[in-house]
N, C-alpha and C positions, 0 to 999 in steps of 0.2 A: 329498258332498264331505267329505274328511277335514279335521277341524278342526286349524288350525295350533297347534302347541305354544307355550307361553310362552317356552321356550328359543329356539325358532326365531325368534320375534318379536324377542327381545332381540338375537340374533345378527345379524339383518338390520338392526336399528337401528344397531348398531356398523358394519356393512358400509356403510351410507349415510353415516355420519359419516366413515369412512375414505375413501370415494369423494370426498366433498367436499374433504377435506384434500389428497388426491392431485391433484385438478384444480387446486386453489389453488396447490400446489407447481409444477405445470406452468406456470402463468401468471407466477409470481414472477421467473423469469429475465429477463422482459421489463419488469420494474418496478424502478426505482432503490431500493436498500435504504434510503436516507434517507427514502423515503415510508412504508415499512412495515418498519422495522428488526426489530421483534419477529417478524413473520410470516416474515421471510427465513430464520429458523432452520429452517423446514420443508424448505428445499432440502438441508440436511445429511442429513436422514433420508428423502429420497425413495427411495433403494434399499430401505429397510425398508418403506415404504408400498407399493411395487410388489410386494414379496414377499408382504405381507399380503393384497393384492388377489388375487394368484394363489392363495393359500390359500383365500380365500373362494370364488373361482371353482371350484376343485376340490371344495370342500365341497358347494356347491349342485349341481354337475354330477353328483356321485355320487348325490345324492338326486333327480336328474332334475327339479329345480325351476327355473322361469324366473328366479328371483332371480339365477342365475349371469350373466344378461345385463348386470347392472349392472357387475360387476367386469370382465366381458369387454369392455364398451365403454370403461371406464376404461383398461384395458391397451392396447386398440387405439388409443385416442386418444394414448397416450404411447409408441407404438412407437419413435419417434425417439430416446427417451431410453435405450432398451435398449442400443444400441451404445456409449453412454457408460458404461454400468454393466458390461457383460460382453461380451467378444469371443470368439466360439466357434472362430475359425480364425486361426492365426498365419501371418504372411507372412515369408518369409526368401528373398529373391531372390538369385541368384548375384552374387558380388562382381565388380566391374569396376574398372579402374585409376582411373576418375574418381570413385569413391565416396570419401566421407570420413565419419568417425564423430564423435559428440558424446556426452559424458556430463555429466549434471547430478546434483549430490549435495549435500544439506544435511548437513554433516558434524558438526553440533552441537559446534563448537569443538574437535573432535578429543578429546572427552571431558575437556575442561579441568577441569571441576569433579567429575570421577569419578562420573558417573551410573552408569557400568558398572564392575563390579569388576575387569575386566582392566586391567593396567597398560600394555599395549603396543598400545592402540587406534590411536594415530597410525601406528605401524609397520604394523599390519594394514590400515588404510585405504590406506596407500601401496602395499601389495602388491596390493590390489584394483584400484586405479587402474592400476598397471603391468600387471596381467593383462589388463585391458580395452584398455589402450593407446590411448585415444581421441586423435583429432587435435585436438579442442577440449574443454577441461574447464572446467565452470562449478561453482564451489563456493559454496554459501550457508552462513552462520554459520561463516565461515572465521576462524581465529585463527592468527597466525604461530607456527610450531612447528618447532624444529630437527630434530625426529624425522621430520618429513614431508619426504621428499627426492624431488622430482619432477624427475628429470634429463632426461626426454624432451621437455621443452617449452622451446625457446629464447626464447619470447616470453611475457610475462605482464602482466596488469594487476590490481593489488591495491589495494583501498581499505578501510582499517580505521580505526576511531576508538576512543576510550576511554583510560583511564589505564594502569595497570599491565598489565591484561589487555585487549588490543585485539581487536576483532572487526569483521567486515564481510563483504565478498565478494571473490572472486578469479576471474579468467579466465586459464587457461593455454592456449597454442596452439602447435602445430607450424608453423602458417602465420604469416607476417609480419603483425603488427598495424600497420596504417597510420593508424589513427585510434582514439581511445578517448574515453569520456565517462561521465557519471553523471546519473541522474535522482534528485534529492533530493526526498523526500516531506516535506511540512510537518508539524512536530510529531511526528516519527517517527524511530526509529533504523533503519528499513527503507529500502531503496532499490533501484535498478536500475543495473547496470553494462552498458555496451555497448562492443563493439569492431567495427571494420571490418577483416576479414582478407583477405589476398590469397591466393586458392587458384588456382594456375596464372595465368590471365589474368583471373579473375573476382574482383570485390570483393564480399564477403558481410558483411552486418550480423548480429551475434549479440548478443541481449539475455539477460542473466541477471537474473531478478527474484526478489525476496524481499518479499512483501507482508505487511501487518500480521498478526501472529499472534493467534490466539484465546486462547492461553495457558490451555488447559484440560488438567487432568491426564488422562493415559491410563489411570490406575488405576481400573478399573471396580468394584473392591472398596471404594473409598472411600465412606463413608456420605454420602448425599445427602438432606438434609431440605428442607423447603419454602424456607427462607431461602437455602440453598445453590443450589437450583434457580433461584430468582429472580436470584441473583447471576450464575449461569452464563448464563442467557438475556440478562441485561443486558450482560454482557461480550461475548457473541457478537454481539448487535445492534450494539453500539458498534464492534466490529472490522469488521463488514460495511459500516457506514457509512463508515469510514475507507478500507476497501478500494475502495469505489466511486470515491472521488476518485483513489486511486492508479491504478486500472485506466484511468480516463479520461485521466490524465496519460500513461500508457504508450501508449495508443491515439493520442493527439494527437502524441506524439513520433515513433512509428514511421510514421505516415502521411506525415510530412514527409521520410522517407528513401526514395530511389528504388532502392537496392540490394536484391537478393534477401535476405529476412530470415528469421531463426529466432529464436523467443522460447522460452526455457526457464526452469525454476527452480521455486521453492516459492511457489505461489499462495495457500496456506493457505485454500483454499475448494474446493468440490466442482465437478464438471463440470455441475451443474444450476443454477448460480448466475448472477446478473447479471454478476458479476465475470468469470467464465469466458467468458460470451458476449461481453462487451465486449472483452476482450483477444484472444480467438481471432479474432473477426471472420470473415473469409472464409478464414482459414488452415485447414490440415489439422491435426487432432490426431493425432500420430504413433501413439499407442496405438490409436485407432480404425482406423487404416490397417493396422497390422502387429502389434499386441499380441495377447496371449492371456489369457483369464481376466478377473479383476476389475481388473487393473492396479494393485493395491494399492501405494502408495508411502509410506504412513505406518504406523508400527508401533502400531496401535491394536487391542487384543484384540477378537476376535469381530466386527470390522466392517471391510469392505474399503475403507478410506479412500484415495482417490486425490486427492492435492492437489499433486503434482509433475508438471509437464507439459513436453512439447516440441511447439511449434507451428511448422509450416513453411509458407511460401507455396507457391502452386501451381507455382512454378518448380522445386520440388524433388520428387523421387520418393522416398518413404519405403520403404526396402528391408528394414529390420529394426528391431524395437523390443523392448527387454527391461526389465522391472522386477525387480531381483534381490532377492527376499525372503529369500534365504539369508544375505545380508550384514547382520548385526544388530550393527553397530558405531555406530549412531546411532539416533535415533527416526525417521529416514527411511531409505528404501531408495534406492540409486542407480538412475537410469534411463539407458538407453543406446540410441542409435539410429544407424543407418547410412543415409545419404542420398546422392543424386547430384543435381547441378544440371543440368537439361535445357538444352541449347543452343538 
């Protein structure tokens, strides 16, 4: 029997550590972040863990070693997570008169503080919205701006706070808004808006959410030392604990509503988290039904971060979903979906 090399032993040791971390990440969506706030950070890097397990599987398979079974079992055990990470086939069903469209977009205050060098970002965002021409438009990190002219929407619900530079959320609709409201989160500037709209003879509840931000720079070239790493992990852990309460408040609120419901917006967390699982519940994730690729919605270099979502109840058929990564007018990309309400 050929003696195993030292490099092979070290590689398999890291493979076992990786497998343990991956299985732990599988379990965490079922555990409240307040119980294990530090460990909850693993859910953010689950896509990377899956990719590394696949690399180890290929490595051992090419060497015809039974060690490949470890990563194979880990990947098999987590097969349900794959559709949340990557969708291989896009759905685009024919349009029908009963269809309606919804767009959700974190517009980053229309570049109020000039994060982008372009001076006409509000006008460009207006053009994007007009091109998609959704029936319902949900905007997070909204700030009143005279250069943003959304003429196609006769109905709107805007809630903003602050001093000179106000910000908040807005929902614009081509359908009549017959009821509106807000879910205020304790000790937070984030919130949820909701409207009941009248589409033909149907009343539909639409929620626009903006959960607690992690507030981590997207610049991967920034120097990160030990102290910075500890600070980042502490901030993420704290944000996840706050998001837990916010997610549970959203769930409690929508469970009391008997209209067909759509929940969209910026969740500031991954599809592998307790927060995602709590808010989604038994709803459909529009990306999983009709999206393509990674569904990236946040402009983070070299990492397919999907933190903006559209969830629909089973009463809806999702016919189309797009995440437009070509529109780089914010740190988020707009997400667009076309649905129909089954009678």
